[in-house]
C-alpha positions in Angstrom: 20.4 -15.0 14.1 18.1 -17.3 12.1 14.6 -17.5 13.4 13.2 -20.9 12.2 9.7 -20.1 13.5 9.4 -17.0 11.4 10.9 -18.7 8.4 8.5 -21.6 8.5 5.5 -19.4 9.1 6.5 -17.3 6.0 6.7 -20.4 3.9 3.3 -21.6 5.2 1.5 -18.3 4.4 3.2 -17.3 1.2 2.5 -20.6 -0.5 -1.3 -20.1 0.1 -2.8 -18.8 -3.1 -4.2 -15.3 -2.5 -5.1 -12.1 -4.4 -6.8 -8.7 -3.8 -10.4 -9.4 -2.9 -9.7 -13.1 -2.5 -7.8 -13.2 0.8 -10.1 -15.7 2.6 -7.5 -18.6 2.9 -5.0 -16.3 4.5 -7.6 -14.7 6.7 -8.8 -18.0 8.1 -5.3 -19.0 8.9 -4.7 -15.7 10.7 -7.9 -15.9 12.7 -6.9 -19.3 14.0 -3.4 -18.2 14.9 -4.6 -15.0 16.6 -7.3 -16.9 18.6 -4.6 -19.3 19.8 -2.5 -16.3 21.0 -5.4 -15.1 23.1 -6.8 -12.4 20.9 -10.5 -11.6 20.4 -10.9 -11.7 16.6 -13.6 -10.1 14.4 -13.9 -9.6 10.7 -15.8 -6.9 8.8 -17.4 -6.8 5.3 -14.8 -4.6 3.6 -14.6 -6.8 0.6 -18.1 -5.9 -0.4 -17.0 -2.3 -1.0 -14.8 -3.2 -3.9 -16.1 -6.5 -5.3 -14.0 -8.8 -3.0 -15.1 -11.8 -0.9 -13.1 -11.2 2.3 -13.1 -8.6 5.1 -10.4 -7.0 7.2 -9.3 -9.1 10.3 -9.2 -7.2 13.6 -7.7 -8.7 16.7 -7.5 -7.2 20.2 -5.8 -8.3 23.3 -6.6 -6.3 26.4 -3.5 -5.2 28.3 -2.3 -5.0 31.8 -1.0 -1.4 31.1 -3.1 1.6 30.3 -2.1 2.4 26.7 -3.1 0.9 23.4 -0.8 0.2 20.4 -1.8 -0.8 16.8 0.1 -2.8 14.2 -1.2 -3.5 10.7 -0.2 -5.2 7.5 -2.1 -6.4 4.4 -3.1 -9.9 3.4 -3.4 -9.5 -0.3 -0.7 -9.4 -3.0 -0.3 -8.1 -6.6 -1.2 -10.4 -9.5 1.1 -13.3 -10.4 1.1 -14.4 -6.8 -0.3 -17.9 -7.3 1.8 -21.1 -7.0 4.7 -19.3 -5.3 7.8 -21.6 -4.8 10.3 -19.8 -2.5 14.0 -20.4 -3.1 16.7 -19.5 -0.6 20.2 -18.4 -1.8 23.0 -16.8 0.3 20.7 -15.5 3.0 18.1 -14.1 0.6 14.7 -15.6 -0.3 13.4 -15.4 -3.9 10.6 -16.9 -5.9 11.6 -19.5 -8.5 11.4 -16.7 -11.1 8.0 -17.5 -12.4 6.0 -15.5 -9.9 6.3 -12.7 -7.4 7.5 -13.7 -3.9 4.7 -11.8 -2.0 7.1 -10.8 0.8 5.0 -7.6 0.2 3.3 -8.1 2.6 3.5 -11.6 4.0 6.8 -10.6 5.6 4.9 -7.9 7.5 2.2 -10.3 8.6 4.9 -12.7 10.0 6.8 -9.9 11.7 3.7 -8.8 13.6 2.9 -12.4 14.6 6.5 -13.0 15.7 6.8 -9.8 17.6 3.6 -10.4 19.5 4.7 -13.9 20.4 8.0 -12.7 21.8 6.2 -10.0 23.8 3.8 -12.6 25.3 6.6 -15.1 26.0 8.4 -12.4 28.0 5.5 -12.6 30.5 5.6 -8.9 31.3 2.7 -6.5 31.5 1.7 -5.3 28.1 -0.4 -2.4 26.7 -3.6 -3.2 24.9 -2.7 -4.5 21.4 -4.7 -4.0 18.3 -3.7 -6.0 15.2 -5.3 -5.2 11.8 -4.8 -7.2 8.7 -6.4 -5.5 5.7 -7.7 -6.6 2.4 -7.5 -5.0 -1.0 -4.4 -2.9 -0.2 -2.9 -3.5 -3.6 -6.2 -2.7 -5.3 -6.0 0.9 -3.9 -6.0 0.7 -0.1 -9.6 -0.5 -0.4 -9.7 -2.4 2.9 -8.3 0.5 4.9 -10.7 2.9 3.2 -13.6 0.8 4.2 -12.5 0.7 7.9 -14.4 2.5 10.6 -11.5 4.2 12.4 -13.7 4.5 15.5 -12.9 0.8 16.3 -9.3 1.8 17.2 -8.5 2.9 20.7 -4.8 3.4 19.9 -3.4 6.9 19.2 -0.4 5.6 17.3 0.4 2.5 15.2 2.9 0.9 12.8 2.1 -0.3 9.3 4.6 -3.1 8.6 4.5 -2.7 4.8 7.6 -0.9 3.5 10.5 -2.0 1.3 14.0 -1.8 2.7 16.3 -3.3 5.3 15.6 -3.3 9.0 15.6 0.1 10.7 13.8 1.9 7.9 10.7 3.8 8.8 8.4 5.7 6.4 7.3 9.0 8.0 6.0 10.7 4.9 4.2 9.5 1.8 2.5 11.1 -1.2 -1.2 11.5 -1.8 -2.6 10.3 -5.1 -5.3 11.2 -7.7 -6.5 9.0 -10.5 -6.7 11.1 -13.6 -7.9 10.5 -17.1 -9.5 11.9 -20.2 -12.1 10.6 -22.7 -11.9 12.3 -26.1 -15.0 12.3 -28.3 -14.2 13.0 -32.0 -16.1 12.4 -35.2 -15.9 9.3 -37.5 -15.4 9.6 -41.2 -14.1 7.4 -44.0 -10.4 7.6 -43.7 -9.8 7.3 -47.5 -12.7 9.2 -49.0 -13.2 12.1 -46.6 -10.8 12.2 -43.7 -11.2 16.0 -43.5 -14.8 15.5 -42.2 -13.5 13.4 -39.2 -12.1 14.6 -35.9 -9.4 12.2 -35.0 -9.7 11.4 -31.3 -6.6 9.2 -31.3 -4.4 12.0 -32.6 -5.9 14.5 -30.1 -5.1 12.1 -27.3 -1.5 11.8 -28.5 -1.3 15.6 -28.6 -2.6 15.8 -25.1 -0.1 13.3 -23.7 2.9 14.5 -25.6 2.5 18.1 -24.4 1.5 17.1 -20.8 3.9 17.7 -17.9 4.6 14.2 -16.5 7.2 12.0 -15.0 9.2 13.6 -12.2 7.4 17.0 -11.7 9.4 18.2 -8.7 11.3 16.5 -5.8 8.0 15.4 -4.1 5.6 15.0 -7.1 5.2 12.6 -10.0 2.6 11.8 -12.7 2.3 8.9 -15.1 -0.2 8.0 -17.9 0.4 4.5 -19.2 -3.1 3.3 -20.1 -4.3 4.2 -23.6 -7.2 3.0 -25.7 -9.3 3.8 -28.7 -12.8 2.9 -29.8 -11.8 2.2 -33.4 -10.5 -1.2 -34.5 -10.4 -0.8 -38.2 -7.9 1.3 -40.2 -10.3 2.9 -42.7 -12.4 4.9 -40.2 -11.2 8.1 -38.5 -11.1 7.4 -34.8 -14.0 9.0 -33.0 -13.2 8.0 -29.4 -10.0 7.6 -27.4 -9.1 7.7 -23.7 -6.1 7.6 -21.4 -5.7 7.1 -17.7 -3.0 7.5 -15.1 -2.2 9.1 -11.8 -0.5 12.0 -10.1 1.2 11.9 -6.7 2.7 14.4 -4.4 3.7 14.7 -0.7 2.4 18.3 -0.8 -1.4 18.6 -0.9 -1.5 22.0 -2.7 0.9 20.8 -5.4 -1.2 17.8 -6.0 -4.4 19.8 -6.3 -2.6 22.3 -8.5 -1.6 19.5 -10.9 -5.1 18.1 -11.0 -6.4 21.6 -12.1 -3.6 21.9 -14.6 -4.4 18.5 -16.1 -8.0 19.4 -16.6 -7.2 22.8 -18.1 -4.6 21.3 -20.4 -6.8 18.5 -21.8 -9.8 20.9 -22.3 -7.5 23.3 -24.2 -6.1 20.7 -26.6 -9.6 19.3 -27.2 -11.1 22.7 -27.9 -8.3 23.6 -30.4 -9.2 20.5 -32.4 -13.0 20.7 -32.2 -13.4 17.7 -30.0 -15.3 17.1 -26.7 -13.5 15.8 -23.6 -14.6 14.3 -20.4 -12.2 14.6 -17.5 -11.9 11.8 -14.9 -10.4 12.7 -11.5 -10.7 10.8 -8.3 -8.9 11.2 -5.0 -7.3 8.0 -4.0 -5.7 9.0 -0.7 -4.1 12.0 1.0 -0.4 12.6 1.8 1.0 12.4 5.3 4.1 13.7 7.0 4.8 12.9 10.6 7.0 15.2 12.6 10.2 13.8 14.2 9.0 14.8 17.7 5.8 12.8 17.4 5.2 10.0 19.9 5.2 7.3 17.1 8.7 8.4 16.1 10.0 8.6 19.7 8.8 5.1 20.4 10.4 3.8 17.3 13.7 5.4 18.3 13.5 3.8 21.8 12.7 0.4 20.3 15.7 0.5 17.9 17.9 1.5 20.8 16.8 -1.7 22.7 18.0 -4.0 19.9 21.0 -2.1 18.7 19.5 -0.7 15.5 20.1 2.7 13.9 16.7 4.0 12.7 16.3 5.7 9.4 13.3 8.0 9.0 12.5 8.5 5.3 9.9 9.6 2.8 8.4 6.9 0.6 7.1 7.2 -3.0 4.1 4.9 -2.7 0.8 4.9 -0.8 0.1 2.5 2.0 -2.7 2.0 4.6 -1.0 4.6 6.7 -2.3 7.3 4.3 -5.8 6.3 5.2 -5.3 6.0 8.9 -3.4 9.3 9.3 -6.2 11.1 7.5 -8.6 9.7 10.0 -6.6 10.7 13.1 -4.7 7.5 13.9 -1.0 8.5 13.6 0.9 5.7 11.8 4.2 5.2 10.0 5.6 2.5 7.8 8.0 -0.1 8.9 10.4 -2.1 6.6 10.6 -5.8 7.0 13.5 -6.7 4.6 11.9 -7.0 1.1 12.8 -5.2 -2.1 11.9 -5.3 -5.8 8.3 -5.9 -4.8 5.6 -6.3 -7.5 8.1 -8.0 -9.8 9.4 -11.6 -10.3 12.7 -10.3 -9.0 11.2 -9.6 -5.6 13.5 -10.7 -2.7 13.5 -10.9 1.1 16.7 -10.4 3.0 16.4 -12.9 5.8 18.6 -11.2 8.4 16.3 -8.1 8.2 13.2 -10.2 8.1 14.2 -12.1 11.3 15.1 -8.8 13.0 11.7 -7.3 12.1 10.1 -9.7 14.5 12.5 -8.5 17.2 11.6 -4.9 16.3 7.9 -5.4 16.7 8.5 -6.9 20.2 10.8 -3.9 21.0 8.1 -1.5 19.9 5.6 -3.1 22.2 8.1 -3.0 25.1 9.2 0.6 24.4 5.6 1.8 24.2 4.6 -0.1 27.3 7.3 1.7 29.2 5.5 5.0 28.5 2.2 3.6 29.9 1.0 3.3 33.5 -0.5 0.2 35.1 -4.1 -0.1 34.2 
């Protein structure tokens, strides 16, 4: 069934220009909406940790029941998200083809707002609700990483930030390392005495061409798409080159083993060619895998039963704020809200799934509340 309230709110928020680190216009709208719904709203200084101007928005409504439940989505979007003009066709929402749609993650924001409204309109006792709208997620989970997890009283929560149709939950996701190498060679005149040079560009190519990458195993990948050199003229042997990328795995040991392999491989190739190399490695976030008997999964099953959905618990390939929260002791899983092809101009939002995502959030609140005692 079409939900005009959700539809209009999505159009309102998605047409507000926003980017990672520059979420203030969205944040101000959300703070006003949440205050109107009776939440106590605060904002931190997370933007300062990664060069942004905006902080995470945290909203709390004390409950009539004893438990506490957390929902979160992110306010930012990937680049090319300015001047969005949504177009509806055959029950699907698209951009006009010149930008992304930013359903990742404005659809998640709207699902949370709608679910909370439905729960409040039912006028039944509710658990304590914690809503968290993060900044800088697309820049590397920056807002979540800057969060003091001690603020949360909830044991479990749902991150409404996953592609797919309604009923899809992400219970496992990979960890990630940023990896790179800087190769220091030796310059020489490329025509007169190339033998005296050490060609850093060639060594970089040798490293990459012999490096294990792509799909490494069923739960692990690596990718190295960013290449550069320090030489801009053709008559000098290149004395500096670098490349960067990432490795991901849902298995922590496999991820660390690959990081060690990457370093060993690059050092070996550099040594064979008489070059120096500096290895860059930085942990972005850790993997998580939530067991099927966990409370957060049980509540999701109960919520789906209430609204006639068949839940699908799957592993995802990307990181999300849940990676940060799970590592800090707050058990969270991802929730799909109907979008697909995110991060591209072909991004789309299936409206039936989107509308049902609001119902699902309300059902999650109700299902969790049924496990709580009166406060």
